[in-house]
ChimeraX commands (.cxc) that place a marker at each C-alpha (Angstrom):
marker #1 position 234.61,80.18,146.47 radius 0.5
marker #1 position 236.94,78.63,143.87 radius 0.5
marker #1 position 235.40,75.85,141.72 radius 0.5
marker #1 position 237.76,73.89,139.74 radius 0.5
marker #1 position 236.10,72.04,136.55 radius 0.5
marker #1 position 238.21,69.23,135.61 radius 0.5
marker #1 position 237.88,67.20,132.63 radius 0.5
marker #1 position 238.40,63.46,132.93 radius 0.5
marker #1 position 241.44,61.72,131.80 radius 0.5
marker #1 position 241.73,60.06,128.46 radius 0.5
marker #1 position 238.72,57.38,128.22 radius 0.5
marker #1 position 238.51,54.19,126.10 radius 0.5
marker #1 position 236.07,56.19,123.80 radius 0.5
marker #1 position 238.36,59.04,123.42 radius 0.5
marker #1 position 241.19,56.66,122.58 radius 0.5
marker #1 position 238.86,55.05,119.86 radius 0.5
marker #1 position 237.36,58.32,118.68 radius 0.5
marker #1 position 233.99,57.38,119.42 radius 0.5
marker #1 position 230.91,59.43,120.61 radius 0.5
marker #1 position 230.46,58.96,124.45 radius 0.5
marker #1 position 227.91,60.86,126.39 radius 0.5
marker #1 position 226.21,58.78,128.63 radius 0.5
marker #1 position 228.28,55.72,127.80 radius 0.5
marker #1 position 230.34,54.46,130.38 radius 0.5
marker #1 position 233.49,52.82,128.97 radius 0.5
marker #1 position 236.02,53.96,131.65 radius 0.5
marker #1 position 239.68,55.16,131.22 radius 0.5
marker #1 position 242.16,53.98,128.65 radius 0.5
marker #1 position 245.50,52.97,130.13 radius 0.5
marker #1 position 246.78,56.23,129.38 radius 0.5
marker #1 position 244.10,57.81,131.16 radius 0.5
marker #1 position 244.92,55.87,134.32 radius 0.5
marker #1 position 248.33,57.13,133.93 radius 0.5
marker #1 position 247.02,60.70,133.49 radius 0.5
marker #1 position 244.78,60.41,136.40 radius 0.5
marker #1 position 247.61,59.56,138.83 radius 0.5
marker #1 position 249.82,62.22,137.24 radius 0.5
marker #1 position 247.10,64.92,137.88 radius 0.5
marker #1 position 247.07,64.19,141.57 radius 0.5
marker #1 position 250.76,65.73,141.68 radius 0.5
marker #1 position 249.11,69.00,140.97 radius 0.5
marker #1 position 247.45,69.22,144.17 radius 0.5
marker #1 position 248.66,69.20,147.74 radius 0.5
marker #1 position 247.12,68.49,150.99 radius 0.5
marker #1 position 244.98,71.78,151.89 radius 0.5
marker #1 position 244.63,72.79,148.36 radius 0.5
marker #1 position 240.90,71.52,148.14 radius 0.5
marker #1 position 238.24,71.25,150.56 radius 0.5
marker #1 position 235.74,69.04,148.57 radius 0.5
marker #1 position 235.80,66.89,145.58 radius 0.5
marker #1 position 232.70,66.13,143.39 radius 0.5
marker #1 position 232.33,63.92,140.23 radius 0.5
marker #1 position 230.13,62.79,137.53 radius 0.5
marker #1 position 229.03,59.48,138.24 radius 0.5
marker #1 position 230.32,58.19,135.15 radius 0.5
marker #1 position 233.55,56.13,135.75 radius 0.5
marker #1 position 235.66,57.96,133.51 radius 0.5
marker #1 position 235.13,60.97,135.58 radius 0.5
marker #1 position 235.18,59.28,138.96 radius 0.5
marker #1 position 238.33,57.41,138.12 radius 0.5
marker #1 position 240.10,60.35,137.26 radius 0.5
marker #1 position 239.37,62.07,140.49 radius 0.5
marker #1 position 240.34,59.00,142.61 radius 0.5
marker #1 position 243.88,59.46,142.80 radius 0.5
marker #1 position 243.65,63.01,143.84 radius 0.5
marker #1 position 240.96,62.18,146.44 radius 0.5
marker #1 position 243.03,59.33,147.92 radius 0.5
marker #1 position 246.37,61.57,148.10 radius 0.5
marker #1 position 244.16,64.44,149.94 radius 0.5
marker #1 position 242.36,62.08,152.02 radius 0.5
marker #1 position 238.88,63.53,150.72 radius 0.5
marker #1 position 235.82,61.37,149.69 radius 0.5
marker #1 position 234.45,61.79,146.19 radius 0.5
marker #1 position 230.80,63.05,146.04 radius 0.5
marker #1 position 229.18,61.77,143.07 radius 0.5
marker #1 position 226.55,63.56,141.15 radius 0.5
marker #1 position 224.85,62.29,138.23 radius 0.5
marker #1 position 223.95,66.15,137.36 radius 0.5
marker #1 position 227.46,66.64,136.39 radius 0.5
marker #1 position 227.20,63.98,133.33 radius 0.5
marker #1 position 228.04,64.65,129.92 radius 0.5
marker #1 position 225.14,65.19,127.63 radius 0.5
marker #1 position 223.37,62.07,126.00 radius 0.5
marker #1 position 224.12,62.10,122.30 radius 0.5
marker #1 position 221.28,59.46,121.48 radius 0.5
marker #1 position 221.59,57.54,118.46 radius 0.5
marker #1 position 225.29,58.65,118.05 radius 0.5
marker #1 position 226.39,57.09,121.20 radius 0.5
marker #1 position 229.24,54.66,120.54 radius 0.5
marker #1 position 229.74,55.49,117.05 radius 0.5
marker #1 position 232.98,56.87,115.75 radius 0.5
marker #1 position 233.26,60.55,114.81 radius 0.5
marker #1 position 234.04,59.64,111.28 radius 0.5
marker #1 position 231.01,57.31,111.29 radius 0.5
marker #1 position 228.81,60.18,112.42 radius 0.5
marker #1 position 230.21,62.33,109.87 radius 0.5
marker #1 position 229.34,59.84,107.29 radius 0.5
marker #1 position 226.17,58.68,108.41 radius 0.5
marker #1 position 224.69,62.11,109.60 radius 0.5
marker #1 position 226.53,64.80,107.42 radius 0.5
marker #1 position 223.77,67.53,107.84 radius 0.5
marker #1 position 223.51,67.17,111.60 radius 0.5
marker #1 position 227.08,66.70,112.07 radius 0.5
marker #1 position 227.84,70.01,110.18 radius 0.5
marker #1 position 225.03,72.06,111.94 radius 0.5
marker #1 position 226.50,70.95,115.64 radius 0.5
marker #1 position 230.29,71.44,114.89 radius 0.5
marker #1 position 229.17,74.80,113.58 radius 0.5
marker #1 position 226.95,75.86,116.25 radius 0.5
marker #1 position 227.19,74.18,119.69 radius 0.5
marker #1 position 223.67,74.97,120.60 radius 0.5
marker #1 position 222.07,73.57,117.36 radius 0.5
marker #1 position 221.50,69.98,118.20 radius 0.5
marker #1 position 219.68,66.98,116.34 radius 0.5
marker #1 position 216.42,65.96,118.18 radius 0.5
marker #1 position 217.79,62.77,119.38 radius 0.5
marker #1 position 220.53,64.86,121.50 radius 0.5
marker #1 position 219.70,65.94,125.08 radius 0.5
marker #1 position 219.15,69.71,124.40 radius 0.5
marker #1 position 221.80,72.38,125.41 radius 0.5
marker #1 position 219.11,73.78,128.01 radius 0.5
marker #1 position 218.79,70.74,129.60 radius 0.5
marker #1 position 222.32,69.94,129.99 radius 0.5
marker #1 position 223.10,73.42,130.99 radius 0.5
marker #1 position 220.22,73.20,133.74 radius 0.5
marker #1 position 221.81,69.86,135.05 radius 0.5
marker #1 position 225.30,71.51,135.51 radius 0.5
marker #1 position 223.85,74.74,137.05 radius 0.5
marker #1 position 222.03,72.67,139.47 radius 0.5
marker #1 position 225.21,70.84,140.45 radius 0.5
marker #1 position 226.91,74.12,140.84 radius 0.5
marker #1 position 224.01,75.36,142.93 radius 0.5
marker #1 position 224.44,72.52,145.33 radius 0.5
marker #1 position 227.97,72.89,145.95 radius 0.5
marker #1 position 227.65,76.55,146.40 radius 0.5
marker #1 position 225.15,75.97,149.05 radius 0.5
marker #1 position 227.01,73.36,150.77 radius 0.5
marker #1 position 230.24,75.15,151.18 radius 0.5
marker #1 position 231.57,78.29,152.62 radius 0.5
marker #1 position 232.79,81.23,150.44 radius 0.5
marker #1 position 236.61,80.80,151.31 radius 0.5
marker #1 position 236.37,76.93,150.15 radius 0.5
marker #1 position 238.13,75.47,147.05 radius 0.5
marker #1 position 236.25,72.64,145.38 radius 0.5
marker #1 position 237.28,70.18,142.54 radius 0.5
marker #1 position 234.60,68.99,140.21 radius 0.5
marker #1 position 235.80,66.03,137.75 radius 0.5
marker #1 position 233.36,66.19,134.79 radius 0.5
marker #1 position 233.15,66.16,130.92 radius 0.5
marker #1 position 234.21,68.49,128.19 radius 0.5
marker #1 position 230.66,69.25,127.33 radius 0.5
marker #1 position 229.64,69.94,130.95 radius 0.5
marker #1 position 232.49,72.37,131.17 radius 0.5
marker #1 position 231.70,74.13,127.79 radius 0.5
marker #1 position 228.00,74.98,129.33 radius 0.5
marker #1 position 229.89,76.93,131.75 radius 0.5
marker #1 position 232.05,78.71,129.36 radius 0.5
marker #1 position 229.19,79.52,127.11 radius 0.5
marker #1 position 227.14,81.02,130.02 radius 0.5
marker #1 position 229.81,82.87,132.13 radius 0.5
marker #1 position 231.38,84.29,128.77 radius 0.5
marker #1 position 228.10,84.83,127.04 radius 0.5
marker #1 position 229.38,83.14,124.03 radius 0.5
marker #1 position 227.16,82.38,120.90 radius 0.5
marker #1 position 226.95,78.79,119.72 radius 0.5
marker #1 position 229.46,79.37,116.65 radius 0.5
marker #1 position 231.92,80.74,119.31 radius 0.5
marker #1 position 231.42,78.11,121.89 radius 0.5
marker #1 position 231.80,75.49,118.98 radius 0.5
marker #1 position 235.59,76.67,118.78 radius 0.5
marker #1 position 236.29,75.54,122.41 radius 0.5
marker #1 position 238.18,72.10,122.96 radius 0.5
marker #1 position 238.73,71.13,126.49 radius 0.5
marker #1 position 241.88,69.10,127.11 radius 0.5
marker #1 position 241.81,65.74,129.11 radius 0.5
marker #1 position 242.69,66.47,132.61 radius 0.5
marker #1 position 242.77,70.33,132.11 radius 0.5
marker #1 position 241.26,72.85,134.69 radius 0.5
marker #1 position 238.80,75.57,134.19 radius 0.5
marker #1 position 238.19,77.96,137.27 radius 0.5
marker #1 position 235.25,79.68,138.09 radius 0.5
marker #1 position 235.21,81.98,140.99 radius 0.5
marker #1 position 232.42,83.14,143.26 radius 0.5
marker #1 position 233.56,85.64,145.63 radius 0.5
marker #1 position 232.50,87.87,147.13 radius 0.5
marker #1 position 229.27,86.07,146.59 radius 0.5
marker #1 position 227.90,82.81,146.33 radius 0.5
marker #1 position 225.43,83.63,143.93 radius 0.5
marker #1 position 225.62,81.44,140.68 radius 0.5
marker #1 position 224.75,84.46,138.35 radius 0.5
marker #1 position 227.62,86.32,139.77 radius 0.5
marker #1 position 230.25,83.77,139.17 radius 0.5
marker #1 position 233.46,84.85,137.06 radius 0.5
marker #1 position 235.41,82.61,134.61 radius 0.5
marker #1 position 238.93,83.22,135.82 radius 0.5
marker #1 position 240.73,80.88,133.44 radius 0.5
marker #1 position 239.61,77.89,130.86 radius 0.5
marker #1 position 241.59,74.89,129.72 radius 0.5
marker #1 position 244.75,75.20,131.80 radius 0.5
marker #1 position 246.85,72.27,130.81 radius 0.5
marker #1 position 248.75,70.67,133.51 radius 0.5
marker #1 position 249.56,67.44,131.70 radius 0.5
marker #1 position 251.46,67.87,128.37 radius 0.5
marker #1 position 249.25,66.34,125.55 radius 0.5
marker #1 position 252.40,65.29,123.74 radius 0.5
marker #1 position 254.81,64.06,126.30 radius 0.5
marker #1 position 251.97,63.37,128.87 radius 0.5
marker #1 position 254.47,64.68,131.42 radius 0.5
marker #1 position 253.43,67.08,134.25 radius 0.5
marker #1 position 253.95,70.78,133.53 radius 0.5
marker #1 position 255.76,72.97,135.95 radius 0.5
marker #1 position 252.98,74.61,138.27 radius 0.5
marker link #1:1,2 radius 0.2
marker link #1:2,3 radius 0.2
marker link #1:3,4 radius 0.2
marker link #1:4,5 radius 0.2
marker link #1:5,6 radius 0.2
marker link #1:6,7 radius 0.2
marker link #1:7,8 radius 0.2
marker link #1:8,9 radius 0.2
marker link #1:9,10 radius 0.2
marker link #1:10,11 radius 0.2
marker link #1:11,12 radius 0.2
marker link #1:12,13 radius 0.2
marker link #1:13,14 radius 0.2
marker link #1:14,15 radius 0.2
marker link #1:15,16 radius 0.2
marker link #1:16,17 radius 0.2
marker link #1:17,18 radius 0.2
marker link #1:18,19 radius 0.2
marker link #1:19,20 radius 0.2
marker link #1:20,21 radius 0.2
marker link #1:21,22 radius 0.2
marker link #1:22,23 radius 0.2
marker link #1:23,24 radius 0.2
marker link #1:24,25 radius 0.2
marker link #1:25,26 radius 0.2
marker link #1:26,27 radius 0.2
marker link #1:27,28 radius 0.2
marker link #1:28,29 radius 0.2
marker link #1:29,30 radius 0.2
marker link #1:30,31 radius 0.2
marker link #1:31,32 radius 0.2
marker link #1:32,33 radius 0.2
marker link #1:33,34 radius 0.2
marker link #1:34,35 radius 0.2
marker link #1:35,36 radius 0.2
marker link #1:36,37 radius 0.2
marker link #1:37,38 radius 0.2
marker link #1:38,39 radius 0.2
marker link #1:39,40 radius 0.2
marker link #1:40,41 radius 0.2
marker link #1:41,42 radius 0.2
marker link #1:42,43 radius 0.2
marker link #1:43,44 radius 0.2
marker link #1:44,45 radius 0.2
marker link #1:45,46 radius 0.2
marker link #1:46,47 radius 0.2
marker link #1:47,48 radius 0.2
marker link #1:48,49 radius 0.2
marker link #1:49,50 radius 0.2
marker link #1:50,51 radius 0.2
marker link #1:51,52 radius 0.2
marker link #1:52,53 radius 0.2
marker link #1:53,54 radius 0.2
marker link #1:54,55 radius 0.2
marker link #1:55,56 radius 0.2
marker link #1:56,57 radius 0.2
marker link #1:57,58 radius 0.2
marker link #1:58,59 radius 0.2
marker link #1:59,60 radius 0.2
marker link #1:60,61 radius 0.2
marker link #1:61,62 radius 0.2
marker link #1:62,63 radius 0.2
marker link #1:63,64 radius 0.2
marker link #1:64,65 radius 0.2
marker link #1:65,66 radius 0.2
marker link #1:66,67 radius 0.2
marker link #1:67,68 radius 0.2
marker link #1:68,69 radius 0.2
marker link #1:69,70 radius 0.2
marker link #1:70,71 radius 0.2
marker link #1:71,72 radius 0.2
marker link #1:72,73 radius 0.2
marker link #1:73,74 radius 0.2
marker link #1:74,75 radius 0.2
marker link #1:75,76 radius 0.2
marker link #1:76,77 radius 0.2
marker link #1:77,78 radius 0.2
marker link #1:78,79 radius 0.2
marker link #1:79,80 radius 0.2
marker link #1:80,81 radius 0.2
marker link #1:81,82 radius 0.2
marker link #1:82,83 radius 0.2
marker link #1:83,84 radius 0.2
marker link #1:84,85 radius 0.2
marker link #1:85,86 radius 0.2
marker link #1:86,87 radius 0.2
marker link #1:87,88 radius 0.2
marker link #1:88,89 radius 0.2
marker link #1:89,90 radius 0.2
marker link #1:90,91 radius 0.2
marker link #1:91,92 radius 0.2
marker link #1:92,93 radius 0.2
marker link #1:93,94 radius 0.2
marker link #1:94,95 radius 0.2
marker link #1:95,96 radius 0.2
marker link #1:96,97 radius 0.2
marker link #1:97,98 radius 0.2
marker link #1:98,99 radius 0.2
marker link #1:99,100 radius 0.2
marker link #1:100,101 radius 0.2
marker link #1:101,102 radius 0.2
marker link #1:102,103 radius 0.2
marker link #1:103,104 radius 0.2
marker link #1:104,105 radius 0.2
marker link #1:105,106 radius 0.2
marker link #1:106,107 radius 0.2
marker link #1:107,108 radius 0.2
marker link #1:108,109 radius 0.2
marker link #1:109,110 radius 0.2
marker link #1:110,111 radius 0.2
marker link #1:111,112 radius 0.2
marker link #1:112,113 radius 0.2
marker link #1:113,114 radius 0.2
marker link #1:114,115 radius 0.2
marker link #1:115,116 radius 0.2
marker link #1:116,117 radius 0.2
marker link #1:117,118 radius 0.2
marker link #1:118,119 radius 0.2
marker link #1:119,120 radius 0.2
marker link #1:120,121 radius 0.2
marker link #1:121,122 radius 0.2
marker link #1:122,123 radius 0.2
marker link #1:123,124 radius 0.2
marker link #1:124,125 radius 0.2
marker link #1:125,126 radius 0.2
marker link #1:126,127 radius 0.2
marker link #1:127,128 radius 0.2
marker link #1:128,129 radius 0.2
marker link #1:129,130 radius 0.2
marker link #1:130,131 radius 0.2
marker link #1:131,132 radius 0.2
marker link #1:132,133 radius 0.2
marker link #1:133,134 radius 0.2
marker link #1:134,135 radius 0.2
marker link #1:135,136 radius 0.2
marker link #1:136,137 radius 0.2
marker link #1:137,138 radius 0.2
marker link #1:138,139 radius 0.2
marker link #1:139,140 radius 0.2
marker link #1:140,141 radius 0.2
marker link #1:141,142 radius 0.2
marker link #1:142,143 radius 0.2
marker link #1:143,144 radius 0.2
marker link #1:144,145 radius 0.2
marker link #1:145,146 radius 0.2
marker link #1:146,147 radius 0.2
marker link #1:147,148 radius 0.2
marker link #1:148,149 radius 0.2
marker link #1:149,150 radius 0.2
marker link #1:150,151 radius 0.2
marker link #1:151,152 radius 0.2
marker link #1:152,153 radius 0.2
marker link #1:153,154 radius 0.2
marker link #1:154,155 radius 0.2
marker link #1:155,156 radius 0.2
marker link #1:156,157 radius 0.2
marker link #1:157,158 radius 0.2
marker link #1:158,159 radius 0.2
marker link #1:159,160 radius 0.2
marker link #1:160,161 radius 0.2
marker link #1:161,162 radius 0.2
marker link #1:162,163 radius 0.2
marker link #1:163,164 radius 0.2
marker link #1:164,165 radius 0.2
marker link #1:165,166 radius 0.2
marker link #1:166,167 radius 0.2
marker link #1:167,168 radius 0.2
marker link #1:168,169 radius 0.2
marker link #1:169,170 radius 0.2
marker link #1:170,171 radius 0.2
marker link #1:171,172 radius 0.2
marker link #1:172,173 radius 0.2
marker link #1:173,174 radius 0.2
marker link #1:174,175 radius 0.2
marker link #1:175,176 radius 0.2
marker link #1:176,177 radius 0.2
marker link #1:177,178 radius 0.2
marker link #1:178,179 radius 0.2
marker link #1:179,180 radius 0.2
marker link #1:180,181 radius 0.2
marker link #1:181,182 radius 0.2
marker link #1:182,183 radius 0.2
marker link #1:183,184 radius 0.2
marker link #1:184,185 radius 0.2
marker link #1:185,186 radius 0.2
marker link #1:186,187 radius 0.2
marker link #1:187,188 radius 0.2
marker link #1:188,189 radius 0.2
marker link #1:189,190 radius 0.2
marker link #1:190,191 radius 0.2
marker link #1:191,192 radius 0.2
marker link #1:192,193 radius 0.2
marker link #1:193,194 radius 0.2
marker link #1:194,195 radius 0.2
marker link #1:195,196 radius 0.2
marker link #1:196,197 radius 0.2
marker link #1:197,198 radius 0.2
marker link #1:198,199 radius 0.2
marker link #1:199,200 radius 0.2
marker link #1:200,201 radius 0.2
marker link #1:201,202 radius 0.2
marker link #1:202,203 radius 0.2
marker link #1:203,204 radius 0.2
marker link #1:204,205 radius 0.2
marker link #1:205,206 radius 0.2
marker link #1:206,207 radius 0.2
marker link #1:207,208 radius 0.2
marker link #1:208,209 radius 0.2
marker link #1:209,210 radius 0.2
marker link #1:210,211 radius 0.2
marker link #1:211,212 radius 0.2
view
């Protein structure tokens, strides 16, 4: 089974450079355009199922692709981004100014989180649970798209590549990029393999579709 993890299109929070975990502000105008363009990457028969975080920035990114392929989107709150607690809705510059020590620690070590954050362990457990349900509900030869969040994707990169917190802190997932995890010839979660990370299909500068 192939599971494509897709980061949502540009959100209003991304546009304003604010911290958004459980916050649900939807897509920016550019994000809506990106979601439409992303659907051009997929053709009928490419996917057997589509899952999404229940946060609107992920769900509305999935919607054009689901409509094109005639597939119902299955929402799963386990696919949400981490809860950033009191940092939610602050700008990243504001966070750096108000919480310099915690900001520096987290950006140096992705596993090091302030006490008001959802822990990495909790976040990873949620995503693993969501992946496990997908593996259970589909056959080994199917391909599934999962529309989720940058941090939720990084939990999987860290696990399947056995990265330290400082190594994982260097990863930045682009809006609408694809990450592929393959479970073949097994459907055991622990046997999955990262095939590629952060495959960019929409140019972040020109916002045009790249050649497949």
